[in-house]
PyMOL Python script that loads the backbone (N, CA, C, O; Angstrom):
from pymol import cmd

cmd.read_pdbstr("""\
ATOM      1  N   MET A   1     -12.877   5.569  15.447  1.00  0.00           N
ATOM      2  CA  MET A   1     -12.350   4.758  14.902  1.00  0.00           C
ATOM      3  C   MET A   1     -11.535   3.299  15.332  1.00  0.00           C
ATOM      4  O   MET A   1     -10.377   3.248  15.747  1.00  0.00           O
ATOM      5  N   ASP A   2     -12.382   2.227  15.138  1.00  0.00           N
ATOM      6  CA  ASP A   2     -11.339   0.928  15.578  1.00  0.00           C
ATOM      7  C   ASP A   2     -10.671   0.954  15.551  1.00  0.00           C
ATOM      8  O   ASP A   2     -10.288   1.407  14.472  1.00  0.00           O
ATOM      9  N   TYR A   3      -9.378   0.525  16.662  1.00  0.00           N
ATOM     10  CA  TYR A   3      -8.124   0.846  16.932  1.00  0.00           C
ATOM     11  C   TYR A   3      -7.525  -1.045  15.599  1.00  0.00           C
ATOM     12  O   TYR A   3      -6.831  -1.253  14.604  1.00  0.00           O
ATOM     13  N   GLU A   4      -8.236  -1.699  16.379  1.00  0.00           N
ATOM     14  CA  GLU A   4      -7.934  -3.156  15.445  1.00  0.00           C
ATOM     15  C   GLU A   4      -7.913  -2.740  14.144  1.00  0.00           C
ATOM     16  O   GLU A   4      -6.814  -2.713  13.590  1.00  0.00           O
ATOM     17  N   LYS A   5      -9.394  -2.236  13.216  1.00  0.00           N
ATOM     18  CA  LYS A   5      -9.203  -1.993  12.297  1.00  0.00           C
ATOM     19  C   LYS A   5      -8.573  -1.251  11.651  1.00  0.00           C
ATOM     20  O   LYS A   5      -8.682  -1.285  10.426  1.00  0.00           O
ATOM     21  N   ALA A   6      -7.758  -0.393  12.249  1.00  0.00           N
ATOM     22  CA  ALA A   6      -7.003   0.565  11.412  1.00  0.00           C
ATOM     23  C   ALA A   6      -5.612  -0.210  11.906  1.00  0.00           C
ATOM     24  O   ALA A   6      -4.899   0.793  11.926  1.00  0.00           O
ATOM     25  N   ASN A   7      -5.098  -0.836  12.145  1.00  0.00           N
ATOM     26  CA  ASN A   7      -4.068  -1.254  12.538  1.00  0.00           C
ATOM     27  C   ASN A   7      -3.798  -2.078  11.686  1.00  0.00           C
ATOM     28  O   ASN A   7      -2.711  -2.127  11.109  1.00  0.00           O
ATOM     29  N   LEU A   8      -5.345  -3.310  11.366  1.00  0.00           N
ATOM     30  CA  LEU A   8      -4.961  -3.772  10.345  1.00  0.00           C
ATOM     31  C   LEU A   8      -4.874  -3.420   8.887  1.00  0.00           C
ATOM     32  O   LEU A   8      -4.325  -4.113   8.030  1.00  0.00           O
ATOM     33  N   CYS A   9      -5.546  -2.133   8.678  1.00  0.00           N
ATOM     34  CA  CYS A   9      -5.043  -1.527   7.984  1.00  0.00           C
ATOM     35  C   CYS A   9      -4.004  -0.910   7.555  1.00  0.00           C
ATOM     36  O   CYS A   9      -3.998  -0.859   6.325  1.00  0.00           O
ATOM     37  N   LEU A  10      -2.830  -0.258   8.204  1.00  0.00           N
ATOM     38  CA  LEU A  10      -2.146  -0.656   7.928  1.00  0.00           C
ATOM     39  C   LEU A  10      -1.044  -1.061   8.294  1.00  0.00           C
ATOM     40  O   LEU A  10      -0.149  -0.274   8.602  1.00  0.00           O
ATOM     41  N   GLU A  11      -0.890  -2.458   8.330  1.00  0.00           N
ATOM     42  CA  GLU A  11      -0.584  -3.650   8.297  1.00  0.00           C
ATOM     43  C   GLU A  11      -0.404  -3.694   7.155  1.00  0.00           C
ATOM     44  O   GLU A  11       0.733  -3.437   6.760  1.00  0.00           O
ATOM     45  N   LEU A  12      -1.575  -4.076   6.066  1.00  0.00           N
ATOM     46  CA  LEU A  12      -1.758  -4.378   4.984  1.00  0.00           C
ATOM     47  C   LEU A  12      -1.298  -3.202   3.757  1.00  0.00           C
ATOM     48  O   LEU A  12      -1.236  -3.436   2.550  1.00  0.00           O
ATOM     49  N   ILE A  13      -1.047  -2.085   4.336  1.00  0.00           N
ATOM     50  CA  ILE A  13      -0.201  -1.165   3.495  1.00  0.00           C
ATOM     51  C   ILE A  13       1.166  -0.799   3.437  1.00  0.00           C
ATOM     52  O   ILE A  13       1.696   0.041   2.710  1.00  0.00           O
ATOM     53  N   LYS A  14       1.832  -1.774   4.573  1.00  0.00           N
ATOM     54  CA  LYS A  14       3.142  -1.703   5.106  1.00  0.00           C
ATOM     55  C   LYS A  14       3.553  -2.801   4.359  1.00  0.00           C
ATOM     56  O   LYS A  14       4.746  -2.683   4.081  1.00  0.00           O
ATOM     57  N   ALA A  15       2.990  -3.959   3.859  1.00  0.00           N
ATOM     58  CA  ALA A  15       2.944  -5.124   3.102  1.00  0.00           C
ATOM     59  C   ALA A  15       2.773  -4.939   2.283  1.00  0.00           C
ATOM     60  O   ALA A  15       3.272  -5.853   1.626  1.00  0.00           O
ATOM     61  N   MET A  16       2.080  -3.901   1.326  1.00  0.00           N
ATOM     62  CA  MET A  16       2.076  -3.897  -0.109  1.00  0.00           C
ATOM     63  C   MET A  16       3.403  -2.695  -0.314  1.00  0.00           C
ATOM     64  O   MET A  16       4.025  -2.708  -1.376  1.00  0.00           O
ATOM     65  N   LEU A  17       3.655  -1.990   0.447  1.00  0.00           N
ATOM     66  CA  LEU A  17       4.717  -0.767   0.273  1.00  0.00           C
ATOM     67  C   LEU A  17       5.636  -1.450  -0.145  1.00  0.00           C
ATOM     68  O   LEU A  17       6.101  -1.350  -1.280  1.00  0.00           O
ATOM     69  N   GLU A  18       6.212  -2.638   1.170  1.00  0.00           N
ATOM     70  CA  GLU A  18       7.201  -3.748   1.017  1.00  0.00           C
ATOM     71  C   GLU A  18       7.785  -4.598   0.359  1.00  0.00           C
ATOM     72  O   GLU A  18       8.912  -5.085   0.268  1.00  0.00           O
ATOM     73  N   HIS A  19       6.307  -4.737  -0.315  1.00  0.00           N
ATOM     74  CA  HIS A  19       6.146  -5.633  -1.852  1.00  0.00           C
ATOM     75  C   HIS A  19       6.415  -4.995  -3.044  1.00  0.00           C
ATOM     76  O   HIS A  19       6.901  -5.677  -3.946  1.00  0.00           O
ATOM     77  N   ASN A  20       6.190  -3.793  -3.235  1.00  0.00           N
ATOM     78  CA  ASN A  20       6.476  -2.970  -4.199  1.00  0.00           C
ATOM     79  C   ASN A  20       7.766  -2.201  -4.366  1.00  0.00           C
ATOM     80  O   ASN A  20       8.337  -1.915  -5.419  1.00  0.00           O
ATOM     81  N   ALA A  21       8.071  -1.957  -3.282  1.00  0.00           N
ATOM     82  CA  ALA A  21       9.765  -1.689  -2.824  1.00  0.00           C
ATOM     83  C   ALA A  21      10.727  -2.955  -3.474  1.00  0.00           C
ATOM     84  O   ALA A  21      11.939  -2.745  -3.524  1.00  0.00           O
ATOM     85  N   LYS A  22      10.399  -3.765  -3.781  1.00  0.00           N
ATOM     86  CA  LYS A  22      11.210  -4.922  -3.795  1.00  0.00           C
ATOM     87  C   LYS A  22      10.919  -5.589  -5.169  1.00  0.00           C
ATOM     88  O   LYS A  22      11.471  -6.638  -5.497  1.00  0.00           O
ATOM     89  N   ILE A  23      10.188  -5.052  -5.814  1.00  0.00           N
ATOM     90  CA  ILE A  23      10.144  -5.248  -7.094  1.00  0.00           C
ATOM     91  C   ILE A  23      10.671  -4.311  -7.866  1.00  0.00           C
ATOM     92  O   ILE A  23      10.453  -3.106  -7.993  1.00  0.00           O
ATOM     93  N   ASN A  24      11.647  -5.319  -8.529  1.00  0.00           N
ATOM     94  CA  ASN A  24      12.367  -3.916  -9.908  1.00  0.00           C
ATOM     95  C   ASN A  24      13.021  -4.921 -10.865  1.00  0.00           C
ATOM     96  O   ASN A  24      13.950  -5.696 -10.636  1.00  0.00           O
ATOM     97  N   THR A  25      12.549  -4.791 -11.623  1.00  0.00           N
ATOM     98  CA  THR A  25      12.439  -5.729 -13.147  1.00  0.00           C
ATOM     99  C   THR A  25      13.112  -4.582 -14.480  1.00  0.00           C
ATOM    100  O   THR A  25      12.603  -3.478 -14.673  1.00  0.00           O
ATOM    101  N   THR A  26      14.308  -5.105 -15.292  1.00  0.00           N
ATOM    102  CA  THR A  26      14.109  -4.253 -16.230  1.00  0.00           C
ATOM    103  C   THR A  26      14.007  -4.947 -17.384  1.00  0.00           C
ATOM    104  O   THR A  26      15.162  -5.223 -17.708  1.00  0.00           O
ATOM    105  N   ILE A  27      13.193  -5.409 -18.235  1.00  0.00           N
ATOM    106  CA  ILE A  27      12.905  -6.028 -19.876  1.00  0.00           C
ATOM    107  C   ILE A  27      13.175  -5.156 -20.711  1.00  0.00           C
ATOM    108  O   ILE A  27      12.758  -4.000 -20.789  1.00  0.00           O
ATOM    109  N   GLY A  28      14.103  -5.883 -21.544  1.00  0.00           N
ATOM    110  CA  GLY A  28      14.787  -4.477 -22.291  1.00  0.00           C
ATOM    111  C   GLY A  28      14.759  -3.082 -22.250  1.00  0.00           C
ATOM    112  O   GLY A  28      15.759  -2.663 -21.666  1.00  0.00           O
ATOM    113  N   LYS A  29      14.072  -2.263 -22.605  1.00  0.00           N
ATOM    114  CA  LYS A  29      14.420  -0.574 -22.238  1.00  0.00           C
ATOM    115  C   LYS A  29      13.118  -0.764 -21.217  1.00  0.00           C
ATOM    116  O   LYS A  29      12.774   0.301 -20.705  1.00  0.00           O
ATOM    117  N   THR A  30      12.361  -1.881 -20.843  1.00  0.00           N
ATOM    118  CA  THR A  30      11.040  -1.228 -19.965  1.00  0.00           C
ATOM    119  C   THR A  30      11.925  -1.415 -18.451  1.00  0.00           C
ATOM    120  O   THR A  30      12.788  -2.169 -18.002  1.00  0.00           O
ATOM    121  N   SER A  31      11.509  -0.797 -18.212  1.00  0.00           N
ATOM    122  CA  SER A  31      11.834  -0.477 -16.554  1.00  0.00           C
ATOM    123  C   SER A  31      10.624  -0.467 -15.381  1.00  0.00           C
ATOM    124  O   SER A  31      10.175   0.610 -14.988  1.00  0.00           O
ATOM    125  N   ILE A  32      10.025  -2.041 -14.736  1.00  0.00           N
ATOM    126  CA  ILE A  32       9.504  -2.017 -13.691  1.00  0.00           C
ATOM    127  C   ILE A  32       9.647  -2.060 -12.853  1.00  0.00           C
ATOM    128  O   ILE A  32      10.453  -2.916 -12.487  1.00  0.00           O
ATOM    129  N   GLY A  33       9.287  -1.574 -12.277  1.00  0.00           N
ATOM    130  CA  GLY A  33       9.873  -0.982 -10.292  1.00  0.00           C
ATOM    131  C   GLY A  33       8.214  -0.544  -9.641  1.00  0.00           C
ATOM    132  O   GLY A  33       7.086  -0.454 -10.128  1.00  0.00           O
ATOM    133  N   SER A  34       8.867  -0.338  -8.204  1.00  0.00           N
ATOM    134  CA  SER A  34       8.276   0.562  -7.716  1.00  0.00           C
ATOM    135  C   SER A  34       8.428   2.161  -7.774  1.00  0.00           C
ATOM    136  O   SER A  34       9.573   2.579  -7.607  1.00  0.00           O
ATOM    137  N   GLU A  35       7.581   2.949  -7.955  1.00  0.00           N
ATOM    138  CA  GLU A  35       6.862   4.194  -7.834  1.00  0.00           C
ATOM    139  C   GLU A  35       7.364   5.220  -6.334  1.00  0.00           C
ATOM    140  O   GLU A  35       8.122   4.765  -5.476  1.00  0.00           O
ATOM    141  N   GLN A  36       7.022   6.029  -6.298  1.00  0.00           N
ATOM    142  CA  GLN A  36       7.026   7.043  -5.372  1.00  0.00           C
ATOM    143  C   GLN A  36       5.708   7.000  -4.878  1.00  0.00           C
ATOM    144  O   GLN A  36       4.647   6.782  -5.464  1.00  0.00           O
ATOM    145  N   VAL A  37       5.934   7.222  -3.812  1.00  0.00           N
ATOM    146  CA  VAL A  37       3.960   6.748  -2.591  1.00  0.00           C
ATOM    147  C   VAL A  37       4.277   8.228  -2.144  1.00  0.00           C
ATOM    148  O   VAL A  37       5.358   8.717  -1.815  1.00  0.00           O
ATOM    149  N   THR A  38       2.683   8.959  -2.248  1.00  0.00           N
ATOM    150  CA  THR A  38       2.537  10.150  -1.688  1.00  0.00           C
ATOM    151  C   THR A  38       2.035   9.858  -0.089  1.00  0.00           C
ATOM    152  O   THR A  38       1.927   8.661   0.178  1.00  0.00           O
ATOM    153  N   ALA A  39       1.814  10.519   0.668  1.00  0.00           N
ATOM    154  CA  ALA A  39       1.153  10.301   1.657  1.00  0.00           C
ATOM    155  C   ALA A  39      -0.387  10.730   1.705  1.00  0.00           C
ATOM    156  O   ALA A  39      -1.084  10.620   2.713  1.00  0.00           O
ATOM    157  N   GLU A  40      -0.778  11.183   0.599  1.00  0.00           N
ATOM    158  CA  GLU A  40      -2.084  11.278   0.419  1.00  0.00           C
ATOM    159  C   GLU A  40      -2.361  10.688  -0.398  1.00  0.00           C
ATOM    160  O   GLU A  40      -3.549  10.791  -0.702  1.00  0.00           O
ATOM    161  N   GLN A  41      -1.361   9.568  -1.399  1.00  0.00           N
ATOM    162  CA  GLN A  41      -1.839   8.345  -1.601  1.00  0.00           C
ATOM    163  C   GLN A  41      -2.210   6.849  -0.718  1.00  0.00           C
ATOM    164  O   GLN A  41      -2.774   5.829  -1.113  1.00  0.00           O
ATOM    165  N   VAL A  42      -1.658   7.188   0.575  1.00  0.00           N
ATOM    166  CA  VAL A  42      -1.472   6.727   1.505  1.00  0.00           C
ATOM    167  C   VAL A  42      -2.841   6.364   2.340  1.00  0.00           C
ATOM    168  O   VAL A  42      -3.406   5.354   2.758  1.00  0.00           O
ATOM    169  N   ALA A  43      -3.059   7.919   2.334  1.00  0.00           N
ATOM    170  CA  ALA A  43      -4.277   8.136   2.984  1.00  0.00           C
ATOM    171  C   ALA A  43      -5.812   7.329   2.313  1.00  0.00           C
ATOM    172  O   ALA A  43      -6.721   6.609   2.729  1.00  0.00           O
ATOM    173  N   LYS A  44      -5.459   7.872   1.263  1.00  0.00           N
ATOM    174  CA  LYS A  44      -6.848   7.124   0.059  1.00  0.00           C
ATOM    175  C   LYS A  44      -6.642   6.252   0.206  1.00  0.00           C
ATOM    176  O   LYS A  44      -7.726   5.670   0.251  1.00  0.00           O
ATOM    177  N   ASP A  45      -5.376   5.129   0.438  1.00  0.00           N
ATOM    178  CA  ASP A  45      -5.610   3.510   0.385  1.00  0.00           C
ATOM    179  C   ASP A  45      -6.195   2.895   2.182  1.00  0.00           C
ATOM    180  O   ASP A  45      -6.605   1.735   2.208  1.00  0.00           O
ATOM    181  N   PHE A  46      -6.197   3.529   3.267  1.00  0.00           N
ATOM    182  CA  PHE A  46      -5.714   3.434   4.229  1.00  0.00           C
ATOM    183  C   PHE A  46      -7.630   3.290   4.584  1.00  0.00           C
ATOM    184  O   PHE A  46      -8.384   2.464   5.099  1.00  0.00           O
ATOM    185  N   LEU A  47      -7.777   5.213   3.668  1.00  0.00           N
ATOM    186  CA  LEU A  47      -9.911   4.887   4.304  1.00  0.00           C
ATOM    187  C   LEU A  47      -9.978   4.405   3.354  1.00  0.00           C
ATOM    188  O   LEU A  47     -11.118   3.948   3.267  1.00  0.00           O
ATOM    189  N   HIS A  48      -9.414   4.189   2.480  1.00  0.00           N
ATOM    190  CA  HIS A  48     -10.533   2.936   1.325  1.00  0.00           C
ATOM    191  C   HIS A  48     -10.483   1.176   2.359  1.00  0.00           C
ATOM    192  O   HIS A  48     -11.530   0.591   2.637  1.00  0.00           O
ATOM    193  N   LEU A  49      -9.606   0.833   2.614  1.00  0.00           N
ATOM    194  CA  LEU A  49      -9.317  -0.263   3.506  1.00  0.00           C
ATOM    195  C   LEU A  49      -9.982  -0.253   4.167  1.00  0.00           C
ATOM    196  O   LEU A  49     -10.630  -1.300   4.155  1.00  0.00           O
ATOM    197  N   TYR A  50     -10.556   1.045   5.535  1.00  0.00           N
ATOM    198  CA  TYR A  50     -10.787   0.487   6.478  1.00  0.00           C
ATOM    199  C   TYR A  50     -12.346   0.226   5.976  1.00  0.00           C
ATOM    200  O   TYR A  50     -13.002  -0.777   6.256  1.00  0.00           O
ATOM    201  N   LYS A  51     -12.724   1.164   5.303  1.00  0.00           N
ATOM    202  CA  LYS A  51     -14.284   0.922   5.057  1.00  0.00           C
ATOM    203  C   LYS A  51     -14.455   0.047   4.112  1.00  0.00           C
ATOM    204  O   LYS A  51     -15.667  -0.072   3.926  1.00  0.00           O
ATOM    205  N   VAL A  52     -13.612  -0.899   3.140  1.00  0.00           N
ATOM    206  CA  VAL A  52     -14.261  -2.254   2.854  1.00  0.00           C
ATOM    207  C   VAL A  52     -14.173  -2.923   3.656  1.00  0.00           C
ATOM    208  O   VAL A  52     -15.136  -3.690   3.654  1.00  0.00           O
ATOM    209  N   LEU A  53     -13.031  -3.241   4.992  1.00  0.00           N
ATOM    210  CA  LEU A  53     -13.191  -4.377   5.647  1.00  0.00           C
ATOM    211  C   LEU A  53     -14.106  -4.285   7.114  1.00  0.00           C
ATOM    212  O   LEU A  53     -14.228  -3.519   8.070  1.00  0.00           O
ATOM    213  N   PRO A  54     -14.620  -5.498   6.663  1.00  0.00           N
ATOM    214  CA  PRO A  54     -15.934  -5.595   7.623  1.00  0.00           C
ATOM    215  C   PRO A  54     -15.269  -5.463   9.468  1.00  0.00           C
ATOM    216  O   PRO A  54     -14.207  -5.655  10.061  1.00  0.00           O
ATOM    217  N   ASP A  55     -16.814  -4.976   9.815  1.00  0.00           N
ATOM    218  CA  ASP A  55     -16.137  -4.461  11.198  1.00  0.00           C
ATOM    219  C   ASP A  55     -16.154  -6.225  12.707  1.00  0.00           C
ATOM    220  O   ASP A  55     -15.689  -6.075  13.837  1.00  0.00           O
TER     221      ASP A  55
END
""", "prot")
cmd.dss("prot")
cmd.show_as("cartoon", "prot")
cmd.util.cbc("prot")
cmd.orient("prot")
């Protein structure tokens, strides 16, 4: 596993989760906000990013 590529994937996931955690808006009775994320979802996102990022 390429360390730099793996680190970039982790930074992308971290930024995405931080962004999602900051979003919390209520429109009428509809609440738009972050949802809980499981370790399995993070692992799947990591593997997907790792596969699609160029070497």
